[in-house]
C-alpha positions in Angstrom: 204.1 -36.4 144.5 203.6 -39.7 142.7 201.7 -42.8 143.5 204.0 -44.8 145.8 202.5 -48.2 144.9 202.8 -47.6 141.1 206.3 -46.1 141.5 207.3 -49.3 143.4 205.9 -51.6 140.8 207.6 -49.7 137.9 210.8 -49.3 139.8 210.9 -53.0 140.6 210.3 -54.0 137.0 213.0 -51.7 135.8 215.4 -52.8 138.4 214.8 -56.5 137.6 215.1 -55.8 133.9 218.3 -54.0 134.5 219.7 -56.9 136.5 218.7 -59.4 133.8 220.2 -57.1 131.1 223.4 -57.1 133.0 223.3 -60.9 133.1 222.7 -61.0 129.3 225.7 -58.7 128.8 227.9 -61.1 131.0 226.7 -64.1 129.0 227.4 -62.3 125.8 230.9 -61.5 127.1 231.5 -65.1 127.9 230.5 -66.0 124.3 232.9 -63.3 123.0 235.8 -64.8 125.0 234.8 -68.3 123.8 235.2 -67.0 120.2 238.7 -65.8 121.1 239.5 -69.3 122.4 238.3 -70.8 119.1 240.5 -68.4 117.2 243.4 -69.6 119.2 242.5 -73.2 118.4 242.4 -72.2 114.7 245.9 -70.7 114.9 247.2 -73.9 116.5 245.6 -76.0 113.7 247.4 -73.9 111.1 250.8 -74.6 112.7 253.1 -76.5 110.4 254.2 -79.3 112.8 255.4 -82.3 110.7 256.1 -84.7 113.6 253.6 -87.4 114.6 253.3 -85.7 118.0 252.5 -82.4 116.3 249.8 -84.0 114.2 248.3 -85.8 117.2 248.3 -82.4 119.1 246.5 -80.7 116.2 244.0 -83.5 116.0 243.3 -83.2 119.7 242.9 -79.4 119.4 240.5 -80.0 116.5 238.3 -82.2 118.6 238.3 -79.7 121.4 237.4 -76.9 118.9 234.3 -78.8 117.9 233.2 -79.1 121.6 233.9 -75.4 122.2 232.0 -74.5 119.1 229.0 -76.3 120.4 229.4 -74.5 123.7 229.6 -71.2 121.9 226.3 -72.0 120.1 224.6 -72.7 123.5 226.1 -69.5 125.0 224.7 -67.5 122.1 221.3 -69.1 122.6 221.4 -68.4 126.3 222.4 -64.8 125.7 219.4 -64.3 123.4 217.1 -66.0 125.9 218.3 -63.9 128.8 218.0 -60.7 126.7 214.4 -61.7 125.7 213.6 -62.3 129.4 214.9 -58.9 130.3 212.7 -57.3 127.7 209.7 -59.3 128.9 210.4 -58.3 132.5 210.5 -54.6 131.5 207.3 -54.9 129.5 205.5 -56.9 132.2 205.1 -59.9 129.9 206.7 -61.9 132.6 205.3 -62.1 136.1 207.0 -63.7 139.1 204.5 -66.6 138.8 205.2 -67.3 135.1 207.7 -69.8 133.9 209.2 -67.6 131.1 
């Protein structure tokens, strides 16, 4: 027979950490999918289209790839921050009143 109050506190922290870890996995998955999009852009840029329209299309894709690369960097940062928050939640470094 355990201490119900302590069990509730630990169970709550573990549950919250688990939920935040799941969010971190989902953000990481989004980043992985974004890398796949970038790979597709790279393939398009390697296409050998000689026409002015083909060059314009490749140039446009190149600009989009830069924007998606920036987005990917932010997704990776967000994934790391959420994972750190999950750990902090599990180790009680983060309380409901803190602004972690």
